[in-house]
KEVORO-542427 format. One record per atom (N, C-alpha, C): atom name; x negated, y negated, z; chain. Coordinates in steps of 0.1 Angstrom, whole numbers. Atoms other than C-alpha are relative to their C-alpha. Layout:
% KEVORO-542427
a,east,north,up,c
CA,X,Y,Z,A
...
This chain:
% KEVORO-542427
a,east,north,up,c
N,-2,-11,-10,A
CA,-371,-1540,-739,A
C,9,-4,11,A
N,-9,3,-11,A
CA,-343,-1540,-714,A
C,-7,3,14,A
N,6,-2,-13,A
CA,-351,-1541,-677,A
C,0,14,5,A
N,-2,-13,-6,A
CA,-338,-1507,-668,A
C,-1,11,-10,A
N,3,-11,10,A
CA,-350,-1487,-698,A
C,-7,12,7,A
N,8,-10,-6,A
CA,-374,-1468,-675,A
C,9,10,8,A
N,-9,-9,-7,A
CA,-344,-1454,-655,A
C,5,11,-9,A
N,-6,-10,9,A
CA,-328,-1436,-685,A
C,-11,8,-7,A
N,11,-7,6,A
CA,-362,-1427,-700,A
C,-5,11,10,A
N,5,-9,-10,A
CA,-373,-1412,-667,A
C,9,12,3,A
N,-10,-10,-2,A
CA,-341,-1392,-664,A
C,3,8,-12,A
N,-2,-7,13,A
CA,-343,-1380,-700,A
C,13,-2,-6,A
N,-13,2,5,A
CA,-311,-1396,-709,A
C,0,-10,-13,A
N,0,9,12,A
CA,-323,-1417,-739,A
C,8,5,-12,A
N,-8,-5,11,A
CA,-307,-1394,-764,A
C,15,-2,3,A
N,-14,2,-4,A
CA,-274,-1396,-745,A
C,4,-15,-1,A
N,-2,14,1,A
CA,-278,-1434,-745,A
C,2,-4,-15,A
N,-3,3,14,A
CA,-278,-1434,-783,A
C,-13,-3,-8,A
N,12,3,8,A
CA,-314,-1435,-795,A
C,-12,-2,8,A
N,13,2,-7,A
CA,-350,-1442,-787,A
C,-1,-14,4,A
N,1,14,-4,A
CA,-346,-1479,-785,A
C,12,-4,9,A
N,-9,5,-10,A
CA,-327,-1499,-759,A
C,13,-4,-7,A
N,-12,4,7,A
CA,-303,-1511,-785,A
C,10,11,-3,A
N,-9,-12,3,A
CA,-290,-1477,-795,A
C,10,-2,-10,A
N,-10,2,10,A
CA,-272,-1491,-824,A
C,12,-9,4,A
N,-11,8,-5,A
CA,-249,-1512,-802,A
C,-3,-15,-2,A
N,1,14,1,A
CA,-244,-1549,-800,A
C,-12,-5,8,A
N,12,6,-7,A
CA,-276,-1569,-791,A
C,5,-11,9,A
N,-4,11,-10,A
CA,-272,-1591,-760,A
C,-7,-13,-5,A
N,6,13,3,A
CA,-279,-1628,-763,A
C,-14,-2,5,A
N,14,1,-5,A
CA,-310,-1625,-741,A
C,-9,7,-9,A
N,9,-8,9,A
CA,-324,-1598,-764,A
C,-2,-7,-13,A
N,1,7,13,A
CA,-316,-1618,-795,A
C,-9,-12,1,A
N,9,11,-1,A
CA,-333,-1649,-782,A
C,-14,4,2,A
N,14,-5,-2,A
CA,-363,-1629,-770,A
C,-6,4,-13,A
N,5,-5,13,A
CA,-366,-1613,-805,A
C,-3,-12,-9,A
N,2,11,9,A
CA,-362,-1646,-824,A
C,-12,-9,4,A
N,11,9,-4,A
CA,-387,-1665,-802,A
C,-13,7,1,A
N,12,-8,0,A
CA,-412,-1636,-803,A
C,-6,2,14,A
N,5,-1,-14,A
CA,-416,-1636,-765,A
C,4,14,5,A
N,-3,-14,-5,A
CA,-419,-1600,-753,A
C,-4,2,15,A
N,5,-1,-14,A
CA,-430,-1609,-717,A
C,11,7,8,A
N,-9,-7,-9,A
CA,-415,-1587,-691,A
C,5,-9,11,A
N,-6,8,-11,A
CA,-392,-1601,-664,A
C,-7,2,13,A
N,7,-1,-12,A
CA,-409,-1609,-632,A
C,9,7,11,A
N,-8,-6,-11,A
CA,-399,-1591,-600,A
C,10,-9,7,A
N,-9,10,-6,A
CA,-384,-1623,-587,A
C,13,-2,-8,A
N,-12,2,9,A
CA,-360,-1625,-617,A
C,7,13,-4,A
N,-6,-13,3,A
CA,-351,-1588,-618,A
C,15,0,3,A
N,-15,0,-3,A
CA,-313,-1585,-622,A
C,4,12,8,A
N,-5,-11,-7,A
CA,-293,-1563,-600,A
C,5,11,-10,A
N,-4,-11,10,A
CA,-286,-1529,-617,A
C,15,1,-1,A
N,-15,0,2,A
CA,-250,-1539,-625,A
C,3,8,-13,A
N,-4,-7,13,A
CA,-230,-1523,-653,A
C,-5,-7,-12,A
N,4,7,12,A
CA,-239,-1551,-677,A
C,-15,2,-2,A
N,15,-1,1,A
CA,-277,-1548,-669,A
C,-3,14,-4,A
N,3,-14,5,A
CA,-276,-1510,-673,A
C,5,2,-14,A
N,-4,-1,14,A
CA,-256,-1514,-705,A
C,-10,-5,-10,A
N,11,5,9,A
CA,-284,-1535,-719,A
C,-11,10,-3,A
N,10,-11,2,A
CA,-307,-1505,-714,A
C,6,12,-7,A
N,-6,-12,6,A
CA,-282,-1479,-724,A
C,14,-3,-4,A
N,-13,4,5,A
CA,-252,-1488,-746,A
C,11,10,4,A
N,-11,-10,-4,A
CA,-234,-1456,-735,A
C,6,-3,14,A
N,-5,4,-13,A
CA,-230,-1471,-700,A
C,11,-10,-2,A
N,-11,9,1,A
CA,-197,-1490,-696,A
C,-4,-14,5,A
N,3,14,-5,A
CA,-197,-1528,-691,A
C,11,-4,10,A
N,-10,5,-10,A
CA,-178,-1548,-665,A
C,13,-2,-6,A
N,-13,2,6,A
CA,-152,-1558,-690,A
C,7,13,-3,A
N,-7,-13,2,A
CA,-145,-1521,-697,A
C,7,4,13,A
N,-6,-3,-13,A
CA,-137,-1517,-660,A
C,14,-8,1,A
N,-12,8,-2,A
CA,-112,-1546,-659,A
C,10,3,-11,A
N,-10,-3,11,A
CA,-96,-1537,-693,A
C,5,14,2,A
N,-6,-13,-3,A
CA,-93,-1501,-682,A
C,10,0,11,A
N,-10,2,-11,A
CA,-75,-1512,-650,A
C,13,-5,-6,A
N,-12,6,6,A
CA,-52,-1533,-671,A
C,8,10,-9,A
N,-7,-10,8,A
CA,-45,-1505,-696,A
C,7,10,8,A
N,-6,-10,-9,A
CA,-39,-1481,-668,A
C,13,-5,6,A
N,-13,6,-6,A
CA,-13,-1504,-652,A
C,11,-1,-11,A
N,-10,1,10,A
CA,4,-1510,-685,A
C,5,14,-4,A
N,-4,-14,3,A
CA,5,-1472,-691,A
C,11,5,9,A
N,-10,-5,-10,A
CA,25,-1466,-659,A
C,11,-11,2,A
N,-10,11,-2,A
CA,45,-1499,-662,A
C,14,5,-2,A
N,-14,-4,3,A
CA,76,-1483,-678,A
C,5,9,11,A
N,-4,-9,-11,A
CA,77,-1455,-652,A
C,3,-7,13,A
N,-2,8,-13,A
CA,73,-1480,-623,A
C,13,-8,-1,A
N,-13,8,1,A
CA,102,-1501,-637,A
C,12,8,2,A
N,-12,-9,-2,A
CA,125,-1471,-638,A
C,3,2,15,A
N,-2,-2,-14,A
CA,119,-1466,-601,A
C,3,-12,8,A
N,0,12,-8,A
CA,114,-1501,-588,A
C,13,-9,-3,A
N,-11,9,4,A
CA,142,-1519,-607,A
C,13,3,8,A
N,-13,-2,-8,A
CA,172,-1502,-590,A
C,-2,-3,15,A
N,3,2,-14,A
CA,155,-1504,-556,A
C,0,-15,3,A
N,1,15,-3,A
CA,149,-1542,-559,A
C,12,-8,-5,A
N,-11,8,5,A
CA,181,-1552,-577,A
C,9,-6,11,A
N,-8,7,-11,A
CA,200,-1558,-544,A
C,-7,-13,5,A
N,7,12,-4,A
CA,173,-1584,-536,A
C,3,-11,-10,A
N,-4,11,9,A
CA,181,-1603,-568,A
C,14,-4,3,A
N,-14,4,-3,A
CA,218,-1602,-560,A
C,1,-8,13,A
N,-1,7,-13,A
CA,212,-1614,-524,A
C,-6,-14,-2,A
N,5,13,2,A
CA,190,-1643,-536,A
C,9,-8,-8,A
N,-9,8,9,A
CA,214,-1653,-564,A
C,12,-5,8,A
N,-12,4,-8,A
CA,244,-1653,-540,A
C,-3,-10,11,A
N,4,10,-11,A
CA,225,-1671,-512,A
C,-2,-14,-6,A
N,2,13,7,A
CA,215,-1698,-537,A
C,13,-6,-4,A
N,-13,6,4,A
CA,250,-1702,-549,A
C,8,-5,12,A
N,-7,4,-11,A
CA,265,-1704,-515,A
C,-5,-13,6,A
N,6,11,-6,A
CA,240,-1729,-502,A
C,2,-13,-8,A
N,-2,12,8,A
CA,245,-1752,-532,A
C,15,-3,-3,A
N,-14,2,3,A
CA,283,-1747,-537,A
C,7,-7,12,A
N,-6,7,-12,A
CA,291,-1757,-501,A
C,-3,-15,0,A
N,3,15,0,A
CA,295,-1795,-498,A
C,-9,-4,12,A
N,10,4,-10,A
CA,270,-1814,-477,A
C,7,-3,13,A
N,-7,3,-12,A
CA,297,-1825,-452,A
C,4,12,8,A
N,-3,-13,-7,A
CA,303,-1788,-444,A
C,-12,7,4,A
N,12,-7,-2,A
CA,268,-1774,-447,A
C,-8,-5,12,A
N,8,7,-10,A
CA,250,-1799,-425,A
C,5,3,14,A
N,-5,-4,-13,A
CA,274,-1795,-395,A
C,-1,15,4,A
N,2,-14,-2,A
CA,272,-1757,-399,A
C,-14,3,5,A
N,14,-2,-4,A
CA,234,-1758,-397,A
C,-2,-6,14,A
N,1,6,-14,A
CA,237,-1781,-366,A
C,6,9,10,A
N,-7,-9,-10,A
CA,261,-1758,-349,A
C,-9,13,2,A
N,8,-12,-2,A
CA,239,-1727,-356,A
C,-13,-4,8,A
N,12,5,-7,A
CA,209,-1747,-343,A
C,3,-1,15,A
N,-3,1,-14,A
CA,227,-1755,-311,A
C,3,13,7,A
N,-3,-13,-6,A
CA,239,-1720,-305,A
C,-13,8,2,A
N,13,-7,-2,A
CA,203,-1707,-310,A
C,-8,-6,11,A
N,9,7,-10,A
CA,185,-1733,-289,A
C,6,-7,11,A
N,-7,7,-11,A
CA,212,-1748,-267,A
C,-6,-14,3,A
N,6,13,-1,A
CA,197,-1782,-274,A
C,6,-10,-9,A
N,-6,10,9,A
CA,216,-1812,-286,A
C,-10,-9,-7,A
N,11,7,7,A
CA,183,-1830,-294,A
C,-4,7,-12,A
N,4,-8,12,A
CA,173,-1802,-317,A
C,10,0,-11,A
N,-11,0,10,A
CA,207,-1801,-334,A
C,0,-14,-6,A
N,0,14,6,A
CA,205,-1839,-339,A
C,-12,-1,-9,A
N,11,1,9,A
CA,170,-1835,-354,A
C,3,7,-13,A
N,-3,-8,12,A
CA,183,-1809,-378,A
C,10,-9,-9,A
N,-9,8,8,A
CA,212,-1832,-388,A
C,-6,-12,-6,A
N,7,12,6,A
CA,190,-1863,-393,A
C,-9,4,-11,A
N,10,-5,10,A
CA,164,-1843,-412,A
C,7,3,-14,A
N,-7,-3,12,A
CA,189,-1829,-437,A
C,7,-12,-6,A
N,-6,13,5,A
CA,207,-1863,-439,A
C,-11,-8,-8,A
N,10,7,6,A
CA,174,-1879,-448,A
C,-4,6,-14,A
N,3,-7,13,A
CA,166,-1853,-475,A
C,11,-2,-10,A
N,-11,3,9,A
CA,201,-1858,-489,A
C,0,-14,-5,A
N,0,14,4,A
CA,197,-1895,-489,A
C,-10,-3,-11,A
N,10,2,11,A
CA,166,-1893,-512,A
C,3,10,-11,A
N,-4,-9,10,A
CA,185,-1868,-534,A
C,-8,12,-1,A
N,7,-13,0,A
CA,165,-1838,-524,A
C,8,11,7,A
N,-8,-10,-8,A
CA,194,-1820,-507,A
C,1,13,-8,A
N,-1,-13,7,A
CA,199,-1794,-535,A
C,-13,8,1,A
N,13,-7,0,A
CA,162,-1786,-536,A
C,-3,6,14,A
N,2,-5,-14,A
CA,161,-1782,-498,A
C,9,12,3,A
N,-9,-11,-2,A
CA,191,-1759,-498,A
C,-5,12,-7,A
N,6,-12,8,A
CA,175,-1737,-525,A
C,-11,6,8,A
N,12,-5,-8,A
CA,143,-1734,-504,A
C,5,7,12,A
N,-6,-6,-12,A
CA,164,-1727,-473,A
C,6,14,-3,A
N,-7,-12,3,A
CA,184,-1700,-490,A
C,-10,11,-3,A
N,10,-10,3,A
CA,153,-1682,-503,A
C,-7,5,13,A
N,7,-4,-13,A
CA,137,-1683,-468,A
C,10,8,9,A
N,-10,-8,-8,A
CA,169,-1670,-451,A
C,0,15,-5,A
N,-1,-14,5,A
CA,171,-1640,-474,A
C,-13,8,2,A
N,13,-7,-1,A
CA,134,-1631,-475,A
C,-4,2,14,A
N,4,-2,-14,A
CA,128,-1637,-438,A
C,9,11,7,A
N,-9,-11,-5,A
CA,159,-1615,-430,A
C,-5,13,-4,A
N,4,-13,4,A
CA,146,-1587,-451,A
C,-14,4,6,A
N,13,-3,-7,A
CA,111,-1590,-436,A
C,2,5,14,A
N,-3,-5,-14,A
CA,126,-1586,-401,A
C,7,13,-1,A
N,-7,-13,2,A
CA,149,-1558,-413,A
C,-9,11,-3,A
N,10,-10,4,A
CA,119,-1539,-427,A
C,-11,1,10,A
N,13,1,-8,A
CA,91,-1551,-404,A
C,2,5,14,A
N,-2,-5,-14,A
CA,106,-1544,-370,A
C,0,15,1,A
N,1,-14,0,A
CA,112,-1507,-377,A
C,-14,6,-3,A
N,14,-5,3,A
CA,77,-1503,-392,A
C,-8,-3,12,A
N,8,3,-12,A
CA,62,-1520,-361,A
C,3,10,11,A
N,-4,-10,-11,A
CA,82,-1497,-338,A
C,-6,14,-3,A
N,6,-12,4,A
CA,70,-1467,-358,A
C,-15,0,3,A
N,14,1,-3,A
CA,34,-1479,-355,A
C,-3,1,15,A
N,2,0,-15,A
CA,38,-1484,-317,A
C,2,14,6,A
N,-4,-13,-5,A
CA,52,-1450,-312,A
C,-8,12,-5,A
N,8,-11,6,A
CA,28,-1430,-334,A
C,-13,-6,-5,A
N,13,5,3,A
CA,-9,-1436,-336,A
C,-4,3,-14,A
N,3,-3,14,A
CA,-12,-1419,-370,A
C,6,-10,-9,A
N,-6,10,8,A
CA,13,-1443,-385,A
C,-7,-13,1,A
N,7,13,-2,A
CA,-6,-1472,-370,A
C,-13,0,-8,A
N,13,-1,8,A
CA,-39,-1460,-385,A
C,2,0,-15,A
N,-3,0,15,A
CA,-23,-1455,-419,A
C,5,-14,-4,A
N,-5,13,3,A
CA,-6,-1489,-418,A
C,-9,-12,1,A
N,9,11,-2,A
CA,-34,-1511,-406,A
C,-8,-4,-12,A
N,7,4,13,A
CA,-54,-1510,-439,A
C,9,-7,-10,A
N,-10,6,9,A
CA,-22,-1518,-458,A
C,3,-14,4,A
N,-3,14,-6,A
CA,-14,-1548,-435,A
C,-12,-9,-2,A
N,12,9,2,A
CA,-50,-1560,-437,A
C,-1,-4,-15,A
N,1,4,14,A
CA,-49,-1559,-475,A
C,11,-11,-3,A
N,-11,10,3,A
CA,-15,-1578,-476,A
C,-4,-13,6,A
N,2,13,-7,A
CA,-28,-1604,-451,A
C,-12,-7,-6,A
N,12,7,5,A
CA,-61,-1611,-469,A
C,0,-3,-15,A
N,-1,3,15,A
CA,-51,-1610,-506,A
C,5,-15,-2,A
N,-5,13,3,A
CA,-48,-1645,-520,A
C,15,0,-5,A
N,-15,0,4,A
CA,-11,-1655,-525,A
C,2,1,-15,A
N,-3,0,15,A
CA,-15,-1659,-563,A
C,-2,15,-5,A
N,2,-14,4,A
CA,-27,-1622,-565,A
C,13,8,0,A
N,-13,-7,-1,A
CA,8,-1610,-554,A
C,8,-2,-13,A
N,-9,3,11,A
CA,23,-1626,-585,A
C,-5,7,-13,A
N,5,-5,12,A
CA,0,-1610,-611,A
C,7,13,-5,A
N,-6,-12,5,A
CA,13,-1574,-612,A
C,16,-1,-1,A
N,-14,2,1,A
CA,49,-1586,-606,A
C,5,-6,-13,A
N,-3,6,13,A
CA,48,-1607,-637,A
C,1,10,-11,A
N,0,-11,10,A
CA,41,-1576,-657,A
C,12,9,1,A
N,-11,-10,-3,A
CA,69,-1556,-640,A
C,14,-6,-3,A
N,-14,6,1,A
CA,98,-1581,-640,A
C,0,-13,-9,A
N,-2,12,8,A
CA,111,-1609,-661,A
C,-1,-12,9,A
N,2,12,-8,A
CA,103,-1644,-649,A
C,13,-6,4,A
N,-13,5,-4,A
CA,140,-1652,-648,A
C,7,8,11,A
N,-6,-8,-11,A
CA,147,-1625,-622,A
C,-4,-5,13,A
N,3,4,-14,A
CA,149,-1637,-586,A
C,-9,9,8,A
N,8,-10,-8,A
CA,133,-1605,-573,A
C,-14,-1,-3,A
N,15,2,2,A
CA,100,-1615,-589,A
C,-6,-8,11,A
N,6,8,-11,A
CA,94,-1642,-564,A
C,4,5,14,A
N,-4,-5,-13,A
CA,114,-1625,-537,A
C,-9,11,5,A
N,10,-10,-4,A
CA,91,-1595,-536,A
C,-13,-6,4,A
N,13,7,-4,A
CA,60,-1617,-535,A
C,1,-6,13,A
N,-2,7,-13,A
CA,74,-1637,-506,A
C,1,11,11,A
N,-1,-10,-10,A
CA,83,-1605,-487,A
C,-13,7,3,A
N,13,-7,-2,A
CA,50,-1588,-492,A
C,-10,-10,7,A
N,9,10,-6,A
CA,32,-1620,-481,A
C,3,-3,14,A
N,-5,5,-13,A
CA,53,-1628,-451,A
C,3,11,10,A
N,-5,-10,-9,A
CA,61,-1594,-436,A
C,-10,4,11,A
N,11,-5,-9,A
CA,27,-1588,-419,A
C,2,-5,15,A
N,-1,4,-14,A
CA,32,-1609,-387,A
C,10,7,8,A
N,-11,-6,-8,A
CA,65,-1594,-377,A
C,-4,15,3,A
N,4,-14,-2,A
CA,51,-1559,-382,A
C,-11,1,11,A
N,11,0,-10,A
CA,19,-1566,-362,A
C,4,-3,14,A
N,-4,4,-14,A
CA,35,-1584,-333,A
C,11,9,6,A
N,-9,-10,-5,A
CA,63,-1558,-330,A
C,-8,11,6,A
N,9,-11,-5,A
CA,36,-1531,-327,A
C,-7,-4,13,A
N,8,5,-11,A
CA,16,-1552,-303,A
C,9,-2,13,A
N,-9,3,-12,A
CA,46,-1562,-281,A
C,5,13,6,A
N,-4,-13,-6,A
CA,58,-1526,-276,A
C,-11,7,7,A
N,12,-7,-6,A
CA,23,-1513,-269,A
C,-4,-8,13,A
N,4,8,-12,A
CA,19,-1541,-243,A
C,9,2,12,A
N,-10,-3,-11,A
CA,49,-1529,-222,A
C,-8,7,11,A
N,7,-6,-11,A
CA,35,-1520,-188,A
C,3,15,1,A
N,-1,-14,-1,A
CA,29,-1483,-183,A
C,9,4,12,A
N,-8,-3,-12,A
CA,45,-1485,-148,A
C,15,-1,-3,A
N,-14,1,4,A
CA,77,-1496,-164,A
C,5,12,-8,A
N,-3,-12,8,A
CA,76,-1467,-188,A
C,2,12,10,A
N,-1,-11,-10,A
CA,69,-1443,-159,A
C,13,-1,8,A
N,-13,1,-7,A
CA,99,-1457,-140,A
C,11,4,-8,A
N,-11,-4,9,A
CA,121,-1452,-170,A
C,0,15,-1,A
N,1,-15,0,A
CA,108,-1416,-172,A
C,6,6,13,A
N,-5,-5,-13,A
CA,116,-1412,-135,A
C,15,0,0,A
N,-15,0,0,A
CA,152,-1422,-142,A
C,6,9,-10,A
N,-5,-10,10,A
CA,154,-1396,-169,A
C,5,-5,-13,A
N,-4,6,13,A
CA,157,-1419,-199,A
C,-5,8,-11,A
N,5,-6,12,A
CA,155,-1404,-233,A
C,-9,-10,-8,A
N,9,9,8,A
CA,130,-1418,-259,A
C,8,-12,-6,A
N,-9,10,6,A
CA,159,-1437,-276,A
C,4,-10,11,A
N,-4,9,-10,A
CA,171,-1452,-243,A
C,-12,-8,5,A
N,11,8,-3,A
CA,136,-1463,-234,A
C,-4,-10,-10,A
N,3,10,10,A
CA,131,-1479,-267,A
C,9,-12,0,A
N,-9,11,1,A
CA,163,-1499,-268,A
C,4,-7,13,A
N,-4,6,-13,A
CA,168,-1504,-231,A
C,-12,-6,8,A
N,12,5,-7,A
CA,132,-1511,-220,A
C,-10,-7,-9,A
N,12,5,8,A
CA,105,-1515,-247,A
C,4,-12,-8,A
N,-3,11,9,A
CA,123,-1537,-272,A
C,4,-13,8,A
N,-3,12,-8,A
CA,138,-1561,-246,A
C,-13,-7,6,A
N,12,5,-5,A
CA,104,-1565,-230,A
C,-10,-5,-11,A
N,8,4,11,A
CA,87,-1569,-264,A
C,6,-11,-8,A
N,-7,10,9,A
CA,112,-1594,-277,A
C,-7,-13,-1,A
N,7,13,2,A
CA,91,-1625,-270,A
C,-11,2,-11,A
N,10,-2,11,A
CA,63,-1610,-292,A
C,7,2,-13,A
N,-7,-2,12,A
CA,88,-1599,-318,A
C,5,-14,-6,A
N,-5,13,4,A
CA,103,-1634,-319,A
C,-12,-9,-5,A
N,12,7,5,A
CA,68,-1649,-323,A
C,-4,5,-14,A
N,3,-5,14,A
CA,63,-1626,-353,A
C,10,-5,-10,A
N,-10,6,9,A
CA,96,-1638,-367,A
C,-3,-14,-4,A
N,3,14,2,A
CA,85,-1674,-363,A
C,-11,-1,-11,A
N,11,0,10,A
CA,52,-1667,-382,A
C,5,5,-14,A
N,-5,-5,13,A
CA,71,-1648,-409,A
C,8,-10,-7,A
N,-7,11,6,A
CA,94,-1677,-415,A
C,-9,-11,-5,A
N,9,10,4,A
CA,65,-1701,-417,A
C,-8,5,-13,A
N,8,-6,12,A
CA,46,-1678,-442,A
C,10,1,-12,A
N,-9,0,11,A
CA,78,-1674,-462,A
C,1,-14,-7,A
N,0,14,5,A
CA,80,-1712,-466,A
C,-12,-3,-8,A
N,12,3,8,A
CA,44,-1714,-477,A
C,0,7,-13,A
N,0,-7,13,A
CA,49,-1687,-503,A
C,11,-5,-9,A
N,-10,6,8,A
CA,81,-1703,-516,A
C,-6,-11,-9,A
N,6,11,7,A
CA,60,-1733,-527,A
C,-8,6,-12,A
N,9,-7,10,A
CA,35,-1710,-545,A
C,8,7,-11,A
N,-9,-8,9,A
CA,63,-1689,-560,A
C,7,-9,-10,A
N,-5,9,10,A
CA,75,-1720,-579,A
C,-7,2,-13,A
N,7,-3,13,A
CA,49,-1710,-605,A
C,7,10,-8,A
N,-7,-10,7,A
CA,71,-1681,-614,A
C,15,-2,2,A
N,-14,4,1,A
CA,105,-1699,-615,A
C,7,0,13,A
N,-7,1,-12,A
CA,113,-1700,-578,A
C,5,-14,2,A
N,-6,13,-2,A
CA,137,-1729,-572,A
C,-4,-6,13,A
N,2,6,-13,A
CA,134,-1754,-544,A
C,-10,-12,-1,A
N,9,11,-1,A
CA,111,-1781,-532,A
C,-14,3,-7,A
N,13,-3,6,A
CA,81,-1762,-546,A
C,0,-4,-15,A
N,0,4,14,A
CA,93,-1771,-581,A
C,-4,-15,-1,A
N,4,14,0,A
CA,89,-1808,-572,A
C,-14,-2,2,A
N,14,1,-2,A
CA,55,-1802,-559,A
C,-8,3,-12,A
N,7,-4,13,A
CA,45,-1784,-591,A
C,2,-11,-10,A
N,-2,11,9,A
CA,60,-1812,-611,A
C,-9,-12,3,A
N,9,11,-3,A
CA,40,-1838,-592,A
C,-14,3,-4,A
N,14,-4,4,A
CA,8,-1818,-600,A
C,-1,0,-15,A
N,1,-1,14,A
CA,16,-1812,-636,A
C,1,-13,-7,A
N,-2,13,7,A
CA,28,-1846,-645,A
C,-7,-12,7,A
N,7,10,-8,A
CA,6,-1865,-620,A
C,9,-10,5,A
N,-9,9,-7,A
CA,36,-1880,-603,A
C,-2,0,15,A
N,5,0,-14,A
CA,21,-1889,-570,A
C,12,-1,10,A
N,-11,2,-9,A
CA,53,-1901,-554,A
C,9,12,2,A
N,-8,-12,0,A
CA,73,-1870,-563,A
C,-7,11,8,A
N,8,-10,-7,A
CA,45,-1847,-550,A
C,-1,-3,15,A
N,1,3,-14,A
CA,41,-1866,-517,A
C,13,1,7,A
N,-13,-1,-7,A
CA,78,-1869,-509,A
C,5,14,1,A
N,-4,-14,-1,A
CA,85,-1833,-518,A
C,-8,8,10,A
N,9,-6,-10,A
CA,55,-1823,-497,A
C,5,-3,14,A
N,-5,4,-13,A
CA,69,-1843,-468,A
C,13,7,3,A
N,-13,-8,-2,A
CA,103,-1825,-473,A
C,-3,14,5,A
N,4,-13,-4,A
CA,85,-1792,-470,A
C,-5,0,15,A
N,5,1,-14,A
CA,68,-1803,-438,A
C,12,-2,10,A
N,-12,2,-8,A
CA,101,-1815,-424,A
C,8,13,2,A
N,-7,-13,-1,A
CA,117,-1782,-432,A
C,-8,10,9,A
N,8,-9,-8,A
CA,88,-1763,-416,A
C,1,-4,15,A
N,-1,4,-14,A
CA,91,-1784,-384,A
C,14,5,6,A
N,-14,-5,-5,A
CA,129,-1776,-382,A
C,0,15,3,A
N,0,-15,-2,A
CA,124,-1739,-387,A
C,-9,4,12,A
N,9,-3,-12,A
CA,95,-1738,-362,A
C,7,-3,13,A
N,-6,4,-13,A
CA,114,-1757,-335,A
C,12,9,3,A
N,-11,-9,-3,A
CA,145,-1736,-339,A
C,-4,14,5,A
N,4,-13,-4,A
CA,127,-1703,-337,A
C,-7,0,14,A
N,7,1,-14,A
CA,106,-1715,-307,A
C,10,-3,11,A
N,-11,2,-10,A
CA,138,-1727,-290,A
C,6,13,4,A
N,-6,-13,-3,A
CA,152,-1692,-294,A
C,-10,8,8,A
N,10,-8,-7,A
CA,119,-1677,-281,A
C,0,-5,15,A
N,0,6,-14,A
CA,120,-1701,-250,A
C,13,5,7,A
N,-12,-5,-6,A
CA,156,-1690,-243,A
C,-2,15,4,A
N,2,-14,-3,A
CA,146,-1653,-244,A
C,-10,1,12,A
N,10,-1,-11,A
CA,116,-1659,-221,A
C,7,-4,13,A
N,-7,5,-12,A
CA,138,-1679,-197,A
C,10,11,6,A
N,-9,-10,-4,A
CA,164,-1651,-196,A
C,-7,12,6,A
N,7,-11,-5,A
CA,138,-1625,-189,A
C,-6,-3,14,A
N,5,4,-13,A
CA,123,-1645,-160,A
C,11,-1,10,A
């Protein structure tokens, strides 16, 4: 006798369940089979009473679905709409594949004696710091010295493209959230979901939608994972602008567009840059995980170290990722410091 037979008997649903007995002609559970063969018909104590889950209710009424029916139904539903989704999503995401492919080609085609000075010059222009430019040059020289230059350039190319798209999409979304409470209320659950989902979960539906050889597979995963900070901090930064400043702008007769671009965004720029910094860091973290779905770069070496138990390869490539994270963090923080200094 199943634990929850009394529920269906009391509701008069035994006939709907499939018969007078709990089995109802369905498959007998392992517990019921062992109980029958051992001849023990003792009822389960209150202490050991299982939660009325789908499987527990199915043991009493085979017409009830099981947990595996729920998961298989979700999978079948996704597969049923897969072709329709591909028709819509493929053209929209194809530019991302082109951008990633071209960025990877440029970063690897350019010789080291040209690329490293260019990165140093960009660093100096952003941070106005010779020490920081020197750190960038020495770091990339070290990675090139141990033959990890190509892998580093691949990782950097992916981060540049994905972080740029995150900023391009995230800042307008954050502005819309700051200017409209309804948009904010609608977006907060979405952002919460994106921020709390484990990174591997992003890859599961994308593997079904796209080929593993397509760069947009890992590009979309990185963007979804990394876009949250820049959206949240843009919204927060614009909402934190002093009301007195907004009132003064109104007194000068500024339009909404003039207030946004002339007052709110400049004052919110430190928060926006902090969001950009976190987006870049999260992009780097996701690039490593995305190596599971053919994303090139240093993550491939980390994965190789895990799969082949090559301790040295895993540790050195991990150190390369840390070095790259330090460079990106220092450069974005230097840009943020310059913005703060110019405002003060």
